[in-house]
C-alpha positions as CSV (number, residue, x, y, z in Angstrom):
1,M,113.5,296.5,94.8
2,P,114.9,295.8,98.4
3,R,115.6,292.2,99.0
4,S,113.8,290.6,102.1
5,D,116.5,287.8,102.5
6,A,116.9,286.5,106.0
7,T,120.2,287.9,106.9
8,S,119.5,289.4,110.2
9,P,120.1,287.4,113.5
10,R,117.1,285.1,114.5
11,P,116.0,284.5,118.0
12,A,117.5,281.1,119.2
13,W,114.0,280.1,120.1
14,L,112.9,280.7,116.6
15,Y,111.8,277.4,114.8
16,R,114.5,276.2,112.6
17,E,112.7,276.8,109.2
18,Y,115.7,276.7,107.3
19,E,116.1,272.8,108.1
20,P,112.9,271.7,106.5
21,V,111.4,268.3,107.2
22,G,110.4,265.7,104.8
23,V,111.9,264.9,101.2
24,D,115.4,265.8,100.8
25,L,115.7,268.8,98.5
26,G,119.3,269.6,99.0
27,S,120.5,269.3,95.3
28,P,119.8,270.4,91.9
29,A,118.7,267.0,90.9
30,A,116.3,266.5,93.8
31,V,114.5,269.8,93.1
32,A,114.0,268.9,89.3
33,A,112.5,265.5,90.5
34,Y,110.4,267.4,92.9
35,D,109.2,269.6,90.1
36,R,108.2,266.6,88.0
37,H,106.5,264.8,90.9
38,Q,104.5,267.9,91.5
39,G,102.9,267.7,88.2
40,T,103.9,271.3,87.5
41,D,101.0,272.5,85.1
42,P,101.1,276.0,83.8
43,D,97.4,275.7,82.6
44,A,96.3,274.9,86.3
45,D,98.6,277.7,87.6
46,D,96.8,280.1,85.2
47,A,93.3,278.9,86.2
48,L,94.1,279.4,89.7
49,L,95.3,283.1,89.3
50,E,92.4,283.8,87.3
51,R,90.3,282.6,90.1
52,L,92.2,285.0,92.4
53,G,91.9,287.8,90.0
54,V,95.6,288.2,89.4
55,A,96.3,290.4,86.5
56,A,98.6,293.1,85.3
57,G,99.5,295.4,88.1
58,T,98.3,292.9,90.9
59,R,101.0,292.5,93.7
60,L,101.4,288.7,94.5
61,V,103.5,287.1,97.0
62,D,103.7,283.3,96.9
63,L,105.2,281.9,100.3
64,A,107.3,278.8,100.0
65,C,107.2,279.1,96.3
66,G,109.2,276.0,95.7
67,T,110.2,275.7,91.9
68,G,108.4,278.9,91.0
69,S,105.8,277.9,88.8
70,L,102.9,280.1,90.1
71,V,105.2,283.0,90.6
72,V,106.5,282.8,86.9
73,Q,102.8,282.3,85.5
74,A,101.7,285.6,87.6
75,A,104.7,287.5,86.1
76,C,103.7,286.4,82.6
77,R,100.2,287.8,83.3
78,G,101.8,291.1,84.1
79,A,101.7,291.0,88.0
80,E,104.2,292.1,90.3
81,A,105.2,288.6,91.4
82,H,107.3,287.7,94.5
83,G,108.5,284.4,95.3
84,V,109.9,283.6,98.7
85,D,111.6,280.1,99.8
86,V,114.1,279.2,102.4
87,S,115.8,276.7,99.7
88,E,118.6,278.2,97.7
89,E,118.2,275.4,95.3
90,M,114.6,275.9,94.7
91,L,115.2,279.5,94.1
92,A,117.7,278.7,91.5
93,F,115.3,276.5,89.7
94,A,112.8,279.3,90.0
95,R,115.0,281.9,88.4
96,A,115.8,279.7,85.6
97,R,112.3,279.2,85.0
98,A,111.4,282.8,84.9
99,Q,114.6,283.3,82.5
100,R,113.3,280.6,80.0
101,S,110.0,282.4,80.2
102,S,111.5,285.8,79.5
103,V,109.6,287.4,82.5
104,R,111.0,289.3,85.6
105,A,109.9,288.3,89.2
106,H,111.3,289.0,92.5
107,W,113.0,286.2,94.5
108,H,113.6,286.3,98.3
109,R,115.4,283.7,100.3
110,A,113.2,283.9,103.4
111,G,110.7,281.8,105.3
112,F,107.0,282.1,106.6
113,L,108.3,283.3,109.8
114,D,111.0,285.8,108.8
115,Y,110.2,287.2,105.3
116,E,109.6,290.9,105.6
117,H,107.5,292.3,102.7
118,R,109.3,295.7,102.0
119,A,107.4,296.6,98.9
120,E,103.8,298.2,98.9
121,P,101.2,295.6,100.4
122,A,100.3,292.6,98.6
123,D,96.8,292.1,96.8
124,V,97.2,288.6,96.9
125,V,99.3,286.2,99.0
126,T,99.4,282.3,98.2
127,T,101.1,279.3,100.0
128,K,100.5,275.9,98.4
129,S,101.7,272.3,99.7
130,A,104.1,273.9,102.4
131,L,102.5,275.1,105.5
132,H,102.5,271.7,106.9
133,Q,106.2,272.0,107.5
134,L,105.4,274.0,110.5
135,P,104.2,272.7,113.7
136,D,100.7,274.4,114.6
137,F,102.0,277.1,117.2
138,W,104.5,278.3,114.2
139,K,101.5,277.9,111.7
140,Q,99.7,280.7,113.5
141,R,102.8,283.0,113.5
142,A,103.0,282.3,109.8
143,L,99.6,283.2,109.2
144,L,99.7,286.4,111.0
145,N,102.8,287.3,109.0
146,A,101.0,286.5,105.9
147,A,97.9,288.8,107.0
148,G,100.5,291.6,107.9
149,M,101.8,291.8,104.2
150,L,98.3,292.0,102.7
151,R,96.2,295.1,102.0
152,P,92.9,295.1,103.9
153,G,90.5,293.2,101.6
154,G,93.3,291.6,100.1
155,T,93.3,287.8,99.1
156,F,94.8,284.7,100.9
157,Y,95.0,281.4,99.4
158,L,96.1,278.2,101.0
159,W,96.2,274.8,99.6
160,D,97.7,271.9,101.5
161,V,97.4,268.4,103.0
162,V,94.6,269.3,105.3
163,F,92.6,266.6,107.2
164,S,88.7,267.0,107.0
165,F,87.8,263.4,108.2
166,E,86.9,262.9,111.8
167,P,89.9,262.2,114.3
168,S,88.4,258.7,115.2
169,Q,88.6,257.9,111.4
170,A,92.3,258.9,111.0
171,H,93.6,255.5,110.6
172,Q,91.5,254.3,107.7
173,H,91.6,257.6,105.7
174,L,95.5,257.9,106.1
175,H,96.0,254.1,105.0
176,R,93.8,254.7,101.8
177,W,95.7,258.0,101.1
178,I,99.2,256.0,101.5
179,N,97.9,253.1,99.5
180,T,96.3,255.1,96.4
181,A,98.8,258.1,96.3
182,G,102.2,256.3,96.3
183,H,104.0,255.6,92.9
184,P,106.7,253.2,92.1
185,E,110.3,254.6,92.7
186,G,111.3,257.1,90.1
187,Q,107.8,257.8,88.9
188,G,106.5,260.2,91.6
189,F,106.2,260.6,95.3
190,T,106.2,257.2,96.9
191,R,104.6,255.4,99.5
192,A,107.6,256.0,101.8
193,D,107.4,259.5,101.1
194,F,103.7,259.8,102.0
195,E,104.5,257.8,105.2
196,A,107.3,260.0,106.1
197,H,104.9,263.0,105.6
198,I,102.5,261.6,108.1
199,R,105.1,260.5,110.6
200,E,107.5,263.6,110.5
201,E,105.7,266.6,109.3
202,F,102.7,268.6,110.7
203,S,99.6,268.4,108.5
204,T,96.5,269.3,110.7
205,Y,92.9,269.3,110.7
206,A,90.8,271.7,108.8
207,W,88.7,272.8,111.8
208,I,92.2,273.8,113.5
209,L,93.1,275.9,110.6
210,E,89.9,277.5,110.3
211,G,90.6,279.1,113.8
212,M,94.0,280.0,113.1
213,L,93.0,281.8,110.1
214,Q,90.3,283.7,111.9
215,R,92.6,284.7,114.7
216,A,95.1,286.0,112.1
217,G,92.7,288.4,110.9
218,F,91.2,286.5,107.9
219,D,87.5,286.0,106.9
220,I,87.1,282.6,105.3
221,I,85.2,283.1,101.9
222,A,85.5,279.5,101.0
223,L,86.7,276.1,102.2
224,E,86.7,273.2,99.8
225,S,87.9,269.5,100.9
226,R,88.8,268.2,97.6
227,S,89.5,264.6,99.4
228,P,89.8,263.8,103.2
229,T,93.4,264.7,102.9
230,H,93.7,267.6,101.0
231,G,91.9,271.0,101.0
232,E,92.0,274.6,100.2
233,F,91.0,277.9,101.8
234,L,90.1,281.2,100.1
235,C,90.0,284.2,102.6
236,R,89.9,287.9,102.7
237,R,91.9,290.0,105.1
238,R,89.7,292.0,107.5
């Protein structure tokens, strides 16, 4: 399978996706801690893949795959599973996870903006907890790229920090999120981590994402806001 690593020169004006914002994940120890803090759960991954109709022979691409749990679980179901991430440390962790599970997956060092899917068009493209690293202009570019790698009628799934509250209520909802989600040091993502997310990363409103998805060529099949600060979109490529 040809590799889709980002080895060709990129325009000087392109967003610096290989310098991600937020929690420092530049070491194996930091990546292992991230995996613990995310609460990786193969059963939850499997339930999502079942919802998305991922089975033997399905072609799946997980953008910003992180530690690779969803990709490995898809491979366990017999899918042709591709994991894409800008982080070498994340991909090393993901490869080790696949090896422990005795499955084969395809790993690509690339980002939302420059990944080129050189295999057959995907049936399913997913991204979880990552699109918020891009400002809105670049989110739109990323969604166009995701649509381009999907077959017509293919499924796109997005889960992330997405704000469904009214803009005038942002202060109270963000304070509530920080106060309830933060864990003591060493036991998960801390209050300071969530404060940094709001201050330095680029989570946006659900109504803005709806417009971006539609302009990228998706029909939104379902939108669920599990809380005022998190949501998921299930889409079909037109």
